[in-house]
C-alpha positions in Angstrom: -100.1 44.9 -40.5 -97.6 46.8 -38.4 -93.9 46.9 -39.4 -91.6 44.5 -37.5 -89.5 47.4 -36.1 -92.6 48.9 -34.5 -93.7 45.6 -33.0 -90.3 45.0 -31.5 -90.2 48.5 -30.0 -93.6 47.8 -28.4 -92.3 44.4 -27.2 -89.3 46.0 -25.6 -91.5 48.6 -23.8 -93.8 45.8 -22.6 -90.8 43.9 -21.3 -89.5 46.9 -19.4 -92.9 47.5 -17.7 -92.9 43.7 -16.9 -89.5 44.1 -15.2 -90.8 47.0 -13.1 -93.7 44.8 -11.9 -91.3 41.9 -11.3 -89.2 44.0 -9.0 -92.2 45.2 -7.1 -93.5 41.7 -6.7 -90.2 40.4 -5.5 -90.0 43.1 -2.9 -93.5 42.6 -1.5 -93.2 38.8 -1.5 -89.8 38.8 0.1 -91.1 41.0 2.9 -94.1 38.7 3.5 -92.1 35.5 3.4 -89.2 36.9 5.4 -91.5 38.0 8.2 -93.4 34.7 8.0 -90.3 32.5 8.1 -88.8 33.8 11.3 -86.5 30.8 11.8 -82.9 31.7 11.1 -81.3 28.3 11.7 -77.8 27.8 10.4 -78.9 24.7 8.4 -81.2 25.8 5.6 -84.6 24.2 5.4 -87.5 24.5 3.0 -90.8 26.1 3.9 -93.5 23.6 5.0 -96.8 23.2 3.2 -98.5 24.9 6.1 -96.2 27.9 6.0 -96.8 28.2 2.2 -100.6 28.0 2.7 -100.4 30.7 5.5 -98.9 33.1 3.0 -102.3 33.2 1.3 -103.6 35.0 4.3 -100.9 37.8 4.1 -102.1 40.9 2.1 -98.5 41.8 1.4 -97.8 38.5 -0.2 -101.0 38.6 -2.2 -100.0 42.2 -3.4 -96.7 40.9 -4.5 -98.3 38.0 -6.3 -100.6 40.5 -8.1 -97.6 42.4 -9.3 -96.0 39.2 -10.5 -99.1 38.3 -12.4 -99.0 41.6 -14.1 -95.3 41.0 -14.9 -96.2 37.7 -16.6 -99.0 39.4 -18.6 -96.7 42.1 -19.9 -93.9 39.5 -20.6 -96.3 37.3 -22.6 -97.4 40.3 -24.6 -93.7 41.1 -25.3 -93.0 37.4 -26.3 -96.0 37.5 -28.7 -94.5 40.4 -30.6 -90.8 39.7 -30.6 -88.3 36.9 -30.6 -87.3 35.3 -27.3 -83.7 36.5 -27.4 -84.9 40.1 -27.7 -87.4 40.1 -24.8 -85.9 37.9 -22.1 -82.7 39.7 -21.3 -84.6 42.9 -20.5 -85.8 41.2 -17.3 -82.3 42.0 -15.9 -83.6 45.6 -15.3 -85.6 44.1 -12.4 -82.3 43.6 -10.5 -81.5 47.3 -10.8 -84.9 48.4 -9.7 -85.0 45.9 -6.8 -81.5 46.8 -5.6 -82.4 50.5 -5.4 -85.9 49.9 -4.0 -84.7 47.5 -1.3 -81.7 49.7 -0.4 -84.1 52.6 0.1 -86.6 50.6 2.2 -83.8 49.2 4.4 -81.9 52.5 4.5 -78.8 51.0 2.9 -76.5 53.5 1.2 -75.2 52.4 -2.2 -71.6 53.1 -3.0 -69.8 53.9 -6.3 -68.9 50.2 -7.0 -72.6 49.3 -6.7 -73.6 52.0 -9.2 -70.7 50.9 -11.5 -72.1 47.3 -11.4 -75.6 48.7 -12.2 -74.2 50.7 -15.1 -72.4 47.6 -16.5 -75.6 45.6 -16.3 -77.7 48.2 -18.0 -75.0 48.7 -20.8 -74.7 45.0 -21.3 -78.4 44.3 -21.5 -79.0 47.3 -23.7 -76.3 46.3 -26.1 -77.5 42.7 -26.2 -81.1 43.8 -27.0 -79.8 46.2 -29.7 -77.9 43.3 -31.5 -80.8 40.9 -31.0 -83.5 43.4 -32.2 -81.5 44.0 -35.4 -80.8 40.3 -36.2 -83.2 38.0 -34.5 -86.0 36.4 -36.5 -89.4 34.9 -35.6 -89.3 31.2 -36.4 -91.9 28.6 -37.2 -92.2 26.1 -34.4 -91.8 22.5 -35.5 -92.9 19.4 -33.6 -89.2 18.3 -33.3 -88.1 21.5 -31.7 -91.0 21.4 -29.2 -90.2 17.8 -28.3 -86.6 18.6 -27.6 -87.5 21.5 -25.2 -90.2 19.5 -23.4 -88.0 16.5 -23.1 -85.1 18.4 -21.6 -87.5 20.1 -19.2 -89.1 16.9 -18.0 -85.6 15.5 -17.4 -84.8 18.5 -15.3 -88.0 18.2 -13.3 -87.1 14.6 -12.5 -83.5 15.6 -11.6 -84.5 18.4 -9.3 -87.1 16.2 -7.6 -84.5 13.5 -7.0 -81.9 15.9 -5.7 -84.4 17.5 -3.3 -85.4 14.0 -2.1 -81.8 13.0 -1.5 -81.0 16.2 0.3 -84.1 15.8 2.5 -85.1 19.4 2.0 -81.8 20.8 3.4 -81.1 23.0 0.4 -79.4 26.4 0.6 -81.0 29.6 -0.9 -78.4 29.8 -3.7 -79.4 26.3 -4.8 -83.1 27.3 -4.9 -82.2 30.3 -6.9 -80.2 28.3 -9.5 -83.1 25.8 -9.8 -85.7 28.6 -10.2 -83.5 30.3 -12.8 -83.2 27.2 -15.0 -86.9 26.4 -14.7 -88.0 30.0 -15.4 -85.7 30.0 -18.5 -87.7 27.0 -19.8 -91.0 28.7 -18.7 -90.2 31.7 -20.9 -89.1 29.5 -23.8 -92.3 27.3 -23.6 -94.5 30.4 -23.3 -92.9 31.6 -26.6 -93.4 28.1 -28.1 -97.1 27.9 -27.1 -97.8 31.4 -28.4 -96.1 30.5 -31.7 -98.0 27.2 -32.0 -101.3 28.8 -31.3 -100.6 31.6 -33.8 -99.8 28.9 -36.4 -103.0 27.1 -35.7 -101.2 24.1 -34.2 -103.2 23.8 -31.1 -102.9 20.0 -30.8 -101.9 17.4 -28.1 -98.3 18.4 -28.4 -99.1 22.0 -27.7 -101.2 20.9 -24.7 -98.2 18.9 -23.5 -96.0 22.0 -23.7 -98.6 24.0 -21.7 -98.6 21.3 -19.0 -94.8 21.3 -18.9 -94.9 25.1 -18.7 -97.3 25.2 -15.8 -95.4 22.4 -13.9 -92.1 24.3 -14.3 -93.7 27.6 -13.2 -95.2 26.0 -10.1 -91.9 24.3 -9.0 -89.9 27.4 -9.9 -92.3 29.6 -7.8 -91.9 27.2 -4.9 -88.1 27.4 -5.2 -88.3 31.2 -5.2 -90.5 31.4 -2.1 -87.9 29.2 -0.2 -85.1 31.5 -1.4 -87.1 34.6 -0.2 -87.3 32.9 3.3 -83.5 33.2 3.7 -82.4 36.4 2.0 -83.2 39.8 0.5 -85.1 40.1 -2.9 -81.9 41.4 -4.5 -80.2 38.1 -4.0 -83.0 36.2 -5.6 -83.4 38.6 -8.5 -79.6 38.7 -9.0 -79.5 35.0 -9.5 -82.6 34.8 -11.7 -81.4 37.7 -14.0 -78.2 35.7 -14.8 -79.6 32.2 -15.1 -83.1 32.7 -16.5 -82.0 34.9 -19.5 -78.9 32.7 -20.2 -81.1 29.5 -20.4 -83.8 31.2 -22.4 -81.4 32.8 -24.8 -79.5 29.6 -25.2 -82.8 27.8 -26.1 -83.7 30.6 -28.5 -80.4 30.4 -30.3 -79.5 26.7 -30.2 -82.9 25.0 -30.5 -85.3 27.6 -31.9 -82.8 29.2 -34.3 -83.8 32.8 -33.7 -80.3 34.0 -34.4 -79.8 31.9 -37.6 -79.5 35.0 -39.8 -77.1 36.9 -37.5 -73.8 37.9 -39.0 -70.4 37.0 -37.3 -70.1 40.5 -36.0 -73.6 40.4 -34.4 -72.8 37.0 -32.9 -69.6 38.5 -31.4 -71.7 41.4 -30.2 -74.1 38.9 -28.5 -71.3 37.3 -26.6 -69.5 40.5 -25.5 -72.7 42.2 -24.4 -74.0 39.1 -22.6 -70.6 38.8 -20.8 -70.7 42.4 -19.7 -74.3 42.1 -18.4 -73.4 38.9 -16.5 -70.3 40.5 -15.1 -72.3 43.4 -13.9 -74.8 41.2 -12.1 -72.1 39.1 -10.5 -70.3 42.3 -9.4 -73.5 43.7 -8.0 -74.0 40.5 -5.9 -70.5 41.0 -4.5 -70.3 44.8 -3.9 -74.0 45.6 -3.0 -73.8 46.4 0.8 -76.7 44.2 1.8 -76.1 41.4 -0.8 -72.5 41.0 0.1 -73.3 40.6 3.8 -76.0 38.1 3.0 -73.8 35.9 0.7 -71.0 35.9 3.2 -73.4 34.5 5.8 -74.0 31.5 3.5 -70.3 30.7 3.0 
């Protein structure tokens, strides 16, 4: 049996590789969807079913999807080896990679403020992962904890469906990003839950229900992301997801799963300060990044 420290180091490495594939997938899919959804009407609208199906014919979109599948594989590997609150925040690195990659492709020059925001994000994520790796514990997944997570998720699915119906599909990209971030936070949490249940030998009807909820949230979240890609650069999508997704997943990991139950007061304070720095860096990047700031101003 390998020591926990080695397993967590491997998990962090897998999560970093997953973040690289996530950024590549976002770039390729954004390019494909952006070229496909040529309509730039002022009132936002969602992609039609026909437009979504046509994406399957686009090699660039399929390449992006392949990268995202690889990102999921590496992320699942990381979740299998380390607690959720150690692995999930590392996905914020995808924002940095995507920002620099997209800027290079579109020949946008990044200024000092942008690099400062990137540095803040990296420092915040690195510090958070340091505290999490030194205090987080793998927990046993009880039926009660699983029911709470699945119950909240099904409630959110109903809520998002109702809001979309009421709005008649006229939803802005930032709303899609928020919805996707929340859903992906639950997807990561449920992936961790299912992996724990299977490793415990608890592959029962409740575990199957969790898997169904996971797949449902992943499909709806993916649809939200494609609609967000239709209206903006991949940086904007990743910027939103890297704040909301980890925040939701870490919240579930701490409050419901109890992965930080053994953390000291100093470590808990470290969680809060590091998380705030990382979030501030992402928010700052969304405001000062040359392309992102122009894109957001166009939605106001």
